[in-house]
C-alpha positions as CSV (number, residue, x, y, z in Angstrom):
1,Q,129.0,49.0,78.9
2,V,130.3,50.0,75.5
3,Q,134.0,49.9,74.3
4,L,135.4,51.2,71.2
5,V,138.9,50.8,70.0
6,E,139.9,52.5,67.2
7,S,143.4,52.0,65.0
8,G,145.4,52.7,62.2
9,G,146.7,55.9,62.6
10,G,149.7,57.3,61.9
11,L,152.2,60.0,59.7
12,V,151.9,59.5,55.9
13,Q,153.1,61.7,53.2
14,A,150.9,63.9,51.4
15,G,149.3,61.5,48.4
16,G,149.4,58.4,50.6
17,S,147.0,56.2,52.6
18,L,145.8,55.3,56.0
19,R,142.9,53.1,57.1
20,L,141.3,53.5,60.2
21,S,139.5,50.6,62.4
22,C,137.1,51.0,64.8
23,A,136.3,47.6,67.0
24,A,133.1,48.1,69.6
25,S,133.0,45.6,72.2
26,T,129.2,45.3,73.1
27,S,126.2,43.3,72.5
28,I,123.5,46.2,72.0
29,F,122.4,46.4,68.3
30,I,124.2,49.2,66.7
31,T,122.7,51.6,64.0
32,T,125.1,54.0,63.0
33,M,128.9,53.8,62.6
34,G,130.6,56.9,61.9
35,W,134.0,59.0,61.9
36,Y,134.8,62.2,63.2
37,R,137.6,64.4,63.5
38,Q,139.2,67.4,65.0
39,A,142.1,69.5,63.9
40,P,143.7,71.8,66.5
41,G,141.6,74.6,67.3
42,K,138.6,73.3,65.6
43,Q,135.6,71.7,66.2
44,R,134.7,67.9,65.8
45,E,133.1,67.5,62.5
46,L,131.9,64.3,60.7
47,V,134.3,62.7,58.1
48,A,131.6,59.7,57.0
49,A,128.7,57.5,58.5
50,I,127.3,54.3,57.5
51,T,124.2,52.5,58.6
52,R,123.6,48.9,59.1
53,G,122.2,48.5,56.1
54,G,125.0,49.9,54.6
55,S,124.0,53.7,53.5
56,T,126.9,55.8,53.4
57,D,127.3,60.0,54.2
58,Y,130.2,61.7,53.3
59,A,131.4,64.8,54.1
60,D,132.5,67.1,50.7
61,F,135.7,67.1,51.8
62,V,136.5,63.3,51.3
63,K,133.9,62.8,48.6
64,G,135.9,60.7,46.3
65,R,139.1,59.8,48.5
66,F,137.9,58.3,51.3
67,T,135.6,54.9,52.0
68,I,133.8,54.1,55.1
69,S,133.0,50.3,55.6
70,R,131.7,47.8,58.3
71,N,131.1,44.7,59.3
72,N,127.7,43.8,61.4
73,A,128.9,40.6,62.7
74,K,132.1,42.3,64.0
75,N,130.8,45.2,65.2
76,T,133.8,46.8,63.4
77,A,134.0,49.8,61.1
78,Y,136.9,50.8,58.8
79,L,137.8,54.4,57.0
80,Q,139.9,53.7,53.9
81,M,141.7,57.2,53.4
82,N,143.4,57.6,49.6
83,S,144.9,60.6,48.5
84,L,145.7,62.3,52.1
85,K,146.5,66.0,52.0
86,P,148.0,68.1,54.7
87,E,144.6,69.7,55.9
88,D,143.4,66.0,56.7
89,T,145.8,66.1,59.9
90,A,143.3,65.5,62.6
91,V,142.3,63.2,65.6
92,Y,139.8,60.9,64.3
93,Y,137.4,59.6,66.5
94,C,134.9,56.8,66.0
95,N,131.3,57.2,66.4
96,I,128.7,54.7,67.3
97,K,124.7,55.1,68.1
98,T,122.5,52.1,68.9
99,S,119.1,50.9,69.4
100,I,118.6,53.2,72.5
101,V,118.0,56.3,71.1
102,T,119.7,58.1,73.4
103,D,123.3,56.3,73.3
104,N,126.0,58.1,71.7
105,Y,129.5,56.8,71.9
106,W,132.9,57.5,71.6
107,G,136.6,55.7,71.0
108,Q,139.2,57.7,72.2
109,G,140.5,58.9,69.1
110,T,143.9,58.0,66.8
111,Q,146.0,61.0,65.5
112,V,146.5,61.0,61.6
113,T,149.3,63.3,60.5
114,V,149.8,64.4,56.9
115,S,152.9,65.5,56.1
116,S,153.9,68.2,53.0
């Protein structure tokens, strides 16, 4: 079984920062770890992803503001969010993929609210 525990969400003023964490409890080899978000009435969208080797991919709307990182030994991913904007308000979900091609796991989500 795979369990993802997210933390770090909250309420912040525009221009502020938050750091999200996602800890995965599994013995399966994790390949890609990523963060997605879903705002009310909108589809879930990719925010950032990182491979085991450290290659990263960012959505255009967060480039230069957010940084994804991971600790492979701890099966943990982080999302450092700076210069937050009200439009960043959403539920942020951790996602992992493993060496089993069909695997795709989601965390429970953590709310990020940015006030103007």
